[in-house]
C-alpha positions, 0 to 999 in steps of 0.5 A, spaced: 497 534 523 490 533 521 492 534 513 498 533 509 499 537 503 502 533 497 504 537 490 498 535 487 493 533 492 491 534 500 490 528 504 485 530 511 487 525 516 484 527 523 479 521 523 483 516 521 487 512 526 493 510 521 496 517 519 500 518 513 507 515 514 513 513 510 511 506 509 505 508 505 508 513 501 514 508 499 509 503 497 505 508 493 511 511 489 515 504 488 509 500 486 511 497 479 506 500 473 509 497 467 503 493 465 499 500 464 494 498 469 486 500 467 484 498 474 487 498 481 485 496 487 487 499 494 486 494 500 485 497 507 485 504 504 485 508 510 486 516 508 486 513 501 493 515 500 495 509 496 490 510 491 491 518 490 498 516 489 497 511 484 492 516 480 497 521 480 502 516 477 498 512 472 492 513 467 488 507 470 481 509 469 478 505 475 481 506 482 477 502 487 479 502 495 476 498 500 476 500 508 472 497 513 473 502 519 467 507 518 471 514 520 477 512 515 472 510 510 468 517 510 475 521 510 477 517 504 471 518 500 472 526 502 480 525 500 478 522 493 472 528 492 477 533 493 483 530 489 484 532 481 482 525 480 475 524 483 472 521 477 476 515 477 476 514 484 471 510 488 471 507 496 467 501 498 465 501 505 466 493 506 471 488 509 475 484 504 471 478 505 465 481 503 468 484 497 471 478 495 465 474 495 462 477 489 467 480 485 465 484 479 472 484 476 479 483 476 484 488 477 491 490 474 494 492 480 492 490 487 496 494 493 496 494 500 499 497 506 496 492 511 496 492 518 501 488 521 502 488 528 502 481 530 505 481 537 500 480 543 499 487 546 493 491 545 493 499 546 487 502 549 485 505 543 481 500 539 480 504 533 488 504 532 488 497 534 484 495 528 488 499 524 494 496 526 493 489 528 494 483 524 487 480 526 484 486 522 487 483 516 491 477 516 496 476 511 493 469 508 486 473 507 490 478 503 494 474 499 487 469 498 484 476 495 489 478 491 489 471 488 482 471 486 482 479 484 488 479 480 488 480 472 492 475 468 497 480 467 496 483 474 501 486 479 500 485 487 504 490 491 505 490 499 510 493 504 511 489 510 516 488 516 522 485 513 522 479 518 515 477 515 518 477 508 520 470 507 513 467 510 509 472 506 513 470 499 512 462 501 504 464 502 504 467 495 508 461 492 502 456 495 497 460 490 502 461 485 504 468 486 511 469 484 515 475 486 518 480 481 521 485 485 523 486 492 526 492 495 528 492 502 528 498 506 533 501 512 532 508 515 539 510 515 545 506 512 547 503 519 540 501 521 537 494 520 533 492 514 526 494 517 521 493 511 520 489 505 517 492 498 514 486 495 511 485 488 508 479 485 505 476 478 502 470 476 508 467 473 515 466 475 521 470 472 527 467 471 531 473 474 528 477 480 530 484 481 532 485 488 535 492 491 536 496 498 533 503 499 536 507 505 531 513 507 535 518 510 543 519 511 542 522 518 536 526 521 532 529 516 537 528 510 534 524 505 538 520 501 538 521 493 534 515 492 529 516 496 528 523 494 528 521 486 523 516 488 518 521 492 520 527 489 513 527 485 509 527 491 513 531 497 512 539 497 520 539 499 523 534 495 
């Protein structure tokens, strides 16, 4: 599918190794915005889906994205320019390490759907591997960048495999980023938890909100919670 039509924007993805999937849409719809962000950073933007969803959901005036893969970067720029929010969106063609070296400002929201295949096998498609494999963006680098670039009242939000949740929270705690909201995602009511949506802040809350989200009751029959979360975006919800 070379393009993906949402209610308020279209995403072209024919040149991106990582196509739009449930993970990106979940994070874009779920990411807490209660701090009324002025600035947002999307790390590893791919098609730009997260930036576009957060443009629709917020009044943030500055939404920056960074993408290292050249084809994905060019596609992201194209998707930004074709959206209703082109004047608020900007994509940098850079690696995270370059971006962090000379930060010009801090961000109220930092969001990432990081590549997370830490297993040892690689496929024949190098571009897809870079998009999928954790050596392209190790959790440690992502978390360090968040610590450097997050504003005082900022929120750092990610979606990662559930099996990595504990490790990720521990790594964040080491640099004093603390979870404020955790949602664990299951494909259907009977399957195991597959993903964790995590949001962090610089100060610890006395109570942590955690819940569970089930995507489908059965094949293509979405749960009420999933519909509520994503209906502002999907055409058929």
